[in-house]
N, CA, C and O of each residue as an XYZ file, in Angstrom:
400
protein
N     -34.007     51.441    -12.440
C     -34.762     51.113    -13.791
C     -35.405     49.915    -13.629
O     -35.034     49.006    -12.887
N     -36.679     49.927    -14.553
C     -37.513     49.084    -14.571
C     -37.566     48.305    -16.052
O     -37.809     49.004    -17.035
N     -37.383     47.123    -16.197
C     -37.079     46.577    -17.551
C     -38.481     45.578    -17.588
O     -38.717     44.721    -16.736
N     -39.254     45.850    -18.632
C     -40.364     45.107    -18.787
C     -40.267     44.219    -20.188
O     -40.262     44.748    -21.299
N     -40.198     42.913    -19.982
C     -39.829     42.044    -21.113
C     -41.206     41.634    -21.587
O     -42.109     41.318    -20.812
N     -41.316     41.656    -22.911
C     -42.590     41.211    -23.511
C     -42.108     40.414    -24.662
O     -40.993     40.574    -25.158
N     -43.107     39.423    -25.132
C     -42.813     38.858    -26.228
C     -43.676     37.441    -26.157
O     -44.215     37.110    -25.101
N     -43.768     36.649    -27.325
C     -44.484     35.545    -27.301
C     -43.962     34.477    -26.406
O     -42.839     34.571    -25.909
N     -44.889     33.282    -26.149
C     -44.507     32.274    -25.205
C     -43.201     31.707    -25.607
O     -42.923     31.790    -26.803
N     -42.434     31.197    -24.884
C     -41.378     30.365    -25.063
C     -40.220     31.161    -25.616
O     -39.179     30.542    -25.837
N     -40.268     32.408    -25.857
C     -39.301     33.355    -26.364
C     -38.138     33.409    -25.565
O     -37.092     33.660    -26.164
N     -38.084     33.207    -24.194
C     -36.965     33.537    -23.486
C     -36.989     34.516    -22.620
O     -35.894     34.918    -22.227
N     -38.172     35.132    -22.114
C     -38.319     36.168    -21.319
C     -37.951     35.718    -19.942
O     -37.185     36.390    -19.251
N     -38.400     34.764    -19.590
C     -37.991     34.250    -18.160
C     -36.613     33.931    -18.048
O     -36.071     34.108    -16.957
N     -35.859     33.420    -19.154
C     -34.509     33.174    -18.807
C     -33.709     34.497    -18.873
O     -32.677     34.637    -18.216
N     -34.200     35.460    -19.672
C     -33.340     36.659    -19.492
C     -33.650     37.589    -18.418
O     -32.910     38.542    -18.174
N     -34.889     37.311    -17.662
C     -35.059     37.848    -16.371
C     -34.342     37.182    -15.344
O     -33.857     37.824    -14.412
N     -34.231     35.929    -15.433
C     -33.275     35.086    -14.435
C     -31.815     35.516    -14.420
O     -31.176     35.548    -13.368
N     -31.259     35.868    -15.679
C     -30.082     36.379    -15.944
C     -29.876     37.643    -15.238
O     -28.908     37.823    -14.498
N     -30.914     38.650    -15.495
C     -30.768     39.909    -14.870
C     -30.661     39.821    -13.323
O     -29.896     40.531    -12.669
N     -31.495     38.888    -12.794
C     -31.502     38.786    -11.405
C     -30.271     38.265    -10.740
O     -29.853     38.701     -9.668
N     -29.653     37.207    -11.506
C     -28.478     36.550    -11.023
C     -27.220     37.140    -11.360
O     -26.236     36.927    -10.652
N     -27.165     37.824    -12.321
C     -25.939     38.520    -12.814
C     -25.796     39.893    -12.453
O     -24.727     40.390    -12.098
N     -26.951     40.544    -12.551
C     -27.104     42.126    -12.473
C     -27.703     42.735    -11.178
O     -27.581     43.935    -10.934
N     -28.289     41.959    -10.433
C     -29.029     42.261     -9.326
C     -30.298     42.822     -9.291
O     -30.651     43.443     -8.288
N     -31.118     42.675    -10.359
C     -32.366     42.970    -10.593
C     -33.242     42.354     -9.602
O     -32.921     41.248     -9.169
N     -34.314     42.927     -9.182
C     -35.382     42.310     -8.282
C     -36.538     42.027     -9.270
O     -37.171     42.862     -9.916
N     -36.708     40.497     -9.259
C     -37.922     39.973    -10.111
C     -39.406     40.619     -9.512
O     -39.531     40.794     -8.300
N     -40.343     40.905    -10.320
C     -41.500     41.456     -9.777
C     -42.615     40.759    -10.514
O     -42.608     40.628    -11.738
N     -43.627     40.290     -9.681
C     -44.827     39.748    -10.287
C     -45.870     40.333    -10.169
O     -46.177     40.613     -9.011
N     -46.716     40.702    -11.150
C     -47.865     41.694    -11.122
C     -49.249     40.967    -11.277
O     -49.395     40.009    -12.036
N     -50.192     41.461    -10.550
C     -51.531     40.874    -10.803
C     -51.742     39.648    -10.087
O     -52.561     38.854    -10.547
N     -51.038     39.339     -8.882
C     -51.411     38.127     -8.074
C     -52.728     38.247     -7.535
O     -53.053     39.323     -7.033
N     -53.509     37.319     -7.568
C     -54.806     37.269     -6.873
C     -54.827     36.733     -5.541
O     -55.838     36.775     -4.840
N     -53.586     36.160     -5.122
C     -53.548     35.706     -3.682
C     -53.722     36.753     -2.643
O     -53.269     37.892     -2.754
N     -54.413     36.306     -1.609
C     -54.647     37.351     -0.599
C     -53.231     37.510      0.325
O     -53.065     38.491      1.050
N     -52.398     36.597      0.226
C     -51.238     36.574      0.886
C     -50.156     36.858     -0.171
O     -49.756     35.859     -0.771
N     -49.601     38.062     -0.513
C     -48.655     38.234     -1.477
C     -47.303     37.932     -1.070
O     -46.870     38.373     -0.005
N     -46.613     37.224     -1.826
C     -45.178     37.106     -1.645
C     -44.336     38.511     -1.784
O     -44.789     39.546     -2.271
N     -43.144     38.345     -1.305
C     -42.307     39.498     -1.532
C     -42.064     39.519     -3.049
O     -41.962     38.498     -3.730
N     -41.974     40.887     -3.557
C     -42.068     40.915     -4.991
C     -43.327     40.851     -5.807
O     -43.310     41.214     -6.984
N     -44.286     40.460     -5.301
C     -45.705     40.315     -5.756
C     -46.603     41.412     -5.540
O     -46.802     41.792     -4.386
N     -47.187     41.984     -6.541
C     -48.071     43.157     -6.289
C     -49.575     42.786     -6.839
O     -49.673     42.046     -7.817
N     -50.671     43.278     -6.236
C     -51.882     43.015     -6.575
C     -52.296     43.348     -7.869
O     -53.088     42.663     -8.515
N     -51.672     44.598     -8.344
C     -52.016     45.036     -9.556
C     -50.824     45.596    -10.261
O     -49.799     45.674     -9.584
N     -50.777     46.015    -11.550
C     -49.558     46.577    -12.198
C     -49.658     48.100    -11.607
O     -48.602     48.718    -11.471
N     -50.847     48.699    -11.266
C     -50.871     50.155    -10.936
C     -50.338     50.131     -9.471
O     -49.672     51.103     -9.115
N     -50.512     49.344     -8.781
C     -49.883     49.392     -7.309
C     -48.402     49.288     -7.404
O     -47.700     50.015     -6.701
N     -47.850     48.375     -8.283
C     -46.454     48.279     -8.535
C     -45.726     49.442     -9.038
O     -44.655     49.833     -8.573
N     -46.461     50.059    -10.165
C     -45.985     51.559    -10.713
C     -45.833     52.572     -9.739
O     -44.926     53.400     -9.815
N     -46.815     52.551     -8.669
C     -46.747     53.638     -7.810
C     -45.376     53.351     -6.870
O     -44.561     54.227     -6.582
N     -45.291     51.890     -6.440
C     -44.014     51.813     -5.774
C     -42.750     51.994     -6.525
O     -41.737     52.330     -5.913
N     -42.731     51.785     -7.886
C     -41.540     51.828     -8.587
C     -41.212     53.285     -8.742
O     -40.045     53.678     -8.715
N     -42.273     54.114     -8.909
C     -42.234     55.469     -8.977
C     -41.640     56.171     -7.799
O     -41.088     57.259     -7.964
N     -41.720     55.611     -6.607
C     -41.235     56.156     -5.274
C     -39.822     55.665     -5.286
O     -38.970     56.419     -4.817
N     -39.466     54.520     -5.753
C     -38.107     53.900     -5.626
C     -37.704     53.601     -6.977
O     -37.427     52.467     -7.368
N     -37.678     54.592     -7.642
C     -37.143     54.618     -9.208
C     -35.633     54.204     -9.275
O     -35.154     53.707    -10.295
N     -35.041     54.391     -8.346
C     -33.523     54.115     -8.503
C     -33.027     52.609     -8.283
O     -31.914     52.137     -8.519
N     -34.143     52.003     -7.775
C     -33.819     50.514     -7.694
C     -33.929     49.733     -9.032
O     -34.534     50.289     -9.948
N     -33.446     48.600     -9.217
C     -33.651     47.791    -10.671
C     -34.712     46.667    -10.415
O     -34.682     45.837     -9.507
N     -35.650     46.806    -11.393
C     -36.680     45.747    -11.189
C     -36.771     45.151    -12.709
O     -36.366     45.769    -13.693
N     -37.315     43.967    -12.743
C     -37.701     43.296    -14.137
C     -38.899     42.493    -13.843
O     -39.090     41.955    -12.752
N     -39.852     42.417    -15.037
C     -41.079     41.833    -15.001
C     -41.251     41.338    -16.248
O     -40.722     41.828    -17.246
N     -42.155     40.138    -16.246
C     -42.572     39.566    -17.603
C     -44.050     39.590    -17.585
O     -44.647     38.922    -18.429
N     -44.720     40.302    -16.697
C     -46.134     40.028    -16.577
C     -47.023     41.249    -17.191
O     -48.225     41.321    -16.937
N     -46.417     42.123    -17.945
C     -47.273     43.097    -18.615
C     -47.520     42.633    -19.960
O     -46.577     42.468    -20.733
N     -48.898     42.374    -20.352
C     -49.245     41.754    -21.603
C     -50.240     42.649    -22.250
O     -50.458     42.545    -23.457
N     -50.865     43.537    -21.499
C     -51.879     44.447    -22.321
C     -51.230     45.775    -22.781
O     -50.518     46.474    -22.060
N     -51.584     46.061    -24.166
C     -51.002     47.173    -24.511
C     -51.297     48.749    -23.736
O     -50.543     49.718    -23.653
N     -52.545     48.577    -23.282
C     -52.696     49.803    -22.203
C     -51.806     49.996    -21.243
O     -51.250     51.075    -21.035
N     -51.600     48.818    -20.520
C     -50.535     48.739    -19.594
C     -49.127     49.226    -19.809
O     -48.436     49.931    -19.075
N     -48.818     48.614    -21.148
C     -47.378     48.925    -21.553
C     -47.401     50.468    -21.952
O     -46.363     51.099    -21.751
N     -48.485     51.119    -22.494
C     -48.471     52.621    -22.550
C     -48.241     53.370    -21.283
O     -47.549     54.388    -21.241
N     -48.965     52.731    -20.029
C     -48.893     53.415    -18.815
C     -47.580     53.594    -18.165
O     -47.183     54.588    -17.557
N     -46.843     52.254    -18.427
C     -45.688     52.251    -17.967
C     -44.499     52.925    -18.790
O     -43.487     53.390    -18.267
N     -44.792     52.907    -20.246
C     -43.670     53.824    -20.983
C     -43.745     55.286    -20.755
O     -42.877     56.049    -21.178
N     -44.722     55.655    -20.126
C     -44.630     57.061    -19.696
C     -43.476     57.542    -18.553
O     -42.958     58.651    -18.423
N     -43.282     56.414    -17.842
C     -42.115     56.650    -17.078
C     -40.699     56.843    -17.661
O     -40.334     56.101    -18.573
N     -39.947     57.730    -17.215
C     -38.591     57.911    -17.831
C     -37.458     56.929    -17.472
O     -36.376     57.052    -18.045
N     -37.694     55.733    -16.339
C     -36.870     54.795    -15.971
C     -37.320     53.704    -16.280
O     -36.906     52.782    -15.578
N     -38.334     53.326    -17.427
C     -38.853     52.245    -17.715
C     -38.148     51.900    -19.172
O     -37.968     52.775    -20.019
N     -37.808     50.648    -19.341
C     -37.429     49.995    -20.597
C     -38.186     48.926    -21.114
O     -38.094     47.832    -20.557
N     -38.891     49.065    -22.052
C     -39.754     47.927    -22.485
C     -38.870     47.199    -23.726
O     -38.550     47.820    -24.739
N     -38.541     45.839    -23.496
C     -37.777     44.999    -24.260
C     -38.453     43.938    -24.951
O     -38.907     43.004    -24.289
N     -38.575     43.962    -26.171
C     -39.352     42.843    -26.954
C     -38.384     41.771    -26.975
O     -37.241     42.058    -27.330
N     -38.665     40.552    -26.642
C     -37.931     39.303    -26.665
C     -38.654     38.218    -27.635
O     -39.841     37.912    -27.518
N     -37.791     37.693    -28.586
C     -38.343     36.878    -29.351
C     -37.209     35.649    -29.793
O     -35.997     35.817    -29.658
N     -37.751     34.532    -30.283
C     -36.789     33.453    -30.809
C     -37.467     32.771    -31.951
O     -38.689     32.729    -32.095
N     -36.559     32.224    -32.773
C     -37.284     31.512    -33.949
C     -38.406     30.499    -33.512
O     -38.282     29.867    -32.463
N     -39.442     30.362    -34.284
C     -40.291     29.612    -34.237
C     -39.887     28.103    -33.642
O     -40.296     27.578    -32.606
N     -39.059     27.638    -34.520
C     -38.679     26.118    -34.193
C     -38.011     25.890    -32.764
O     -38.172     24.859    -32.112
N     -37.289     26.912    -32.381
C     -36.811     26.959    -30.944
C     -37.930     27.136    -29.981
O     -37.927     26.531    -28.909
N     -38.844     27.907    -30.311
C     -40.017     28.109    -29.422
C     -40.864     26.855    -29.116
O     -41.371     26.539    -28.039
N     -40.914     26.093    -30.516
C     -41.584     24.807    -30.418
C     -41.010     23.925    -29.670
O     -41.770     23.294    -28.936
N     -39.757     23.648    -29.615
C     -38.857     22.988    -28.915
C     -39.064     22.942    -27.415
O     -39.235     21.942    -26.718
N     -39.015     24.194    -27.058
C     -39.040     24.630    -25.720
C     -40.512     24.280    -25.127
O     -40.649     23.772    -24.014
N     -41.509     24.577    -25.914
C     -42.838     24.270    -25.514
C     -43.150     22.723    -25.417
O     -43.925     22.334    -24.543
N     -42.547     21.808    -26.322
C     -42.653     20.401    -26.173
C     -41.894     19.893    -24.971
O     -42.388     19.009    -24.271
N     -40.639     20.449    -24.685
C     -39.939     20.035    -23.503
C     -40.388     20.290    -22.160
O     -40.072     19.619    -21.177
N     -41.237     21.423    -22.174
C     -41.968     21.855    -20.962
C     -42.872     21.036    -20.472
O     -43.507     21.348    -19.465
């Protein structure tokens, strides 16, 4: 399964992704890396990763890097993808932004 976490800044997407990695064995995936030497779990484009995820659809992945509606629609066509909207109260998001 691939879980795509979407939402506004400081809503808790990264905390939820970290929880899924630590407690449930998901693999964190970073999309759109412009680095010539990609780290494990990093893909040059979301399309490259979607091709990989389609071949390995039984593995568990989580990402917070999908931000365009067009890419979300492309991913949503796959039956093994769950798009989860994450949000937090504005005051909480503000406190997180100030603390960062």
